[in-house]
C-alpha positions as CSV (number, residue, x, y, z in Angstrom):
1,M,-5.6,-66.1,23.9
2,T,-4.0,-65.3,27.3
3,V,-3.4,-68.0,29.9
4,S,-2.2,-66.9,33.3
5,V,-0.8,-69.7,35.3
6,D,1.7,-69.7,38.2
7,P,5.3,-69.9,36.8
8,N,6.1,-72.5,39.5
9,F,3.3,-74.8,38.3
10,K,4.3,-78.4,38.3
11,S,2.5,-81.1,36.3
12,S,0.9,-83.9,38.1
13,L,0.6,-86.1,35.0
14,P,3.2,-88.6,34.1
15,P,5.2,-87.8,31.0
16,R,4.5,-89.2,27.5
17,K,1.1,-90.6,28.5
18,R,-1.6,-89.9,26.1
19,A,-4.2,-87.5,27.5
20,K,-7.6,-89.2,27.5
21,T,-10.0,-86.7,29.1
22,E,-10.6,-83.1,28.0
23,E,-9.2,-81.9,31.3
24,E,-5.9,-83.8,30.7
25,K,-5.8,-82.4,27.1
26,E,-6.3,-78.9,28.3
27,Q,-3.6,-79.3,31.0
28,R,-1.1,-80.7,28.5
29,R,-1.9,-77.7,26.2
30,V,-1.3,-75.2,29.0
31,E,1.9,-76.9,30.0
32,R,3.1,-76.9,26.3
33,I,2.3,-73.2,26.0
34,L,4.2,-72.3,29.2
35,R,7.1,-74.5,28.2
36,N,7.3,-72.8,24.8
37,R,7.1,-69.3,26.4
38,R,10.0,-70.2,28.7
39,A,12.1,-71.6,25.8
40,A,11.4,-68.5,23.7
41,H,12.3,-66.2,26.5
42,A,15.6,-68.1,27.1
43,S,16.3,-68.0,23.4
44,R,15.8,-64.2,23.3
45,E,18.0,-63.8,26.4
46,R,20.8,-65.9,24.7
47,R,20.6,-63.8,21.5
48,G,20.6,-60.6,23.4
49,N,23.6,-61.7,25.5
50,M,25.5,-62.7,22.4
51,W,24.8,-59.4,20.7
52,N,25.9,-57.5,23.7
53,T,29.1,-59.4,23.7
54,W,29.9,-59.0,20.0
55,R,28.8,-55.3,19.6
56,P,31.9,-53.8,21.3
57,M,34.2,-56.1,19.4
58,C,32.5,-55.1,16.1
59,W,32.8,-51.4,16.9
60,L,36.5,-51.8,17.9
61,W,37.2,-53.7,14.7
62,K,35.5,-51.1,12.5
63,T,37.3,-48.2,14.2
64,T,40.7,-50.0,14.2
65,W,40.7,-51.3,10.7
66,P,38.8,-48.8,8.5
67,P,41.0,-49.5,5.4
68,C,39.7,-53.1,5.4
69,L,36.2,-51.9,5.1
70,T,36.8,-49.6,2.1
71,T,39.3,-51.5,0.0
72,S,38.7,-54.7,-1.9
73,P,41.2,-57.6,-1.6
74,R,41.3,-58.1,-5.4
């Protein structure tokens, strides 16, 4: 199911009030979907930024210390 709503959409309902009508329920559902999409996108951005930060360090460590990767400490 695809819902296309303006990303700058602001809710007119007060928070934490139980939705009584079907229209309010639908509005809350759409708001929840959009909030979840934004949170998922932010999470993917954070994960991508973290990976882009650590990838050069991992490559540097692997090329600088190859004996550590092939020998066992025991």
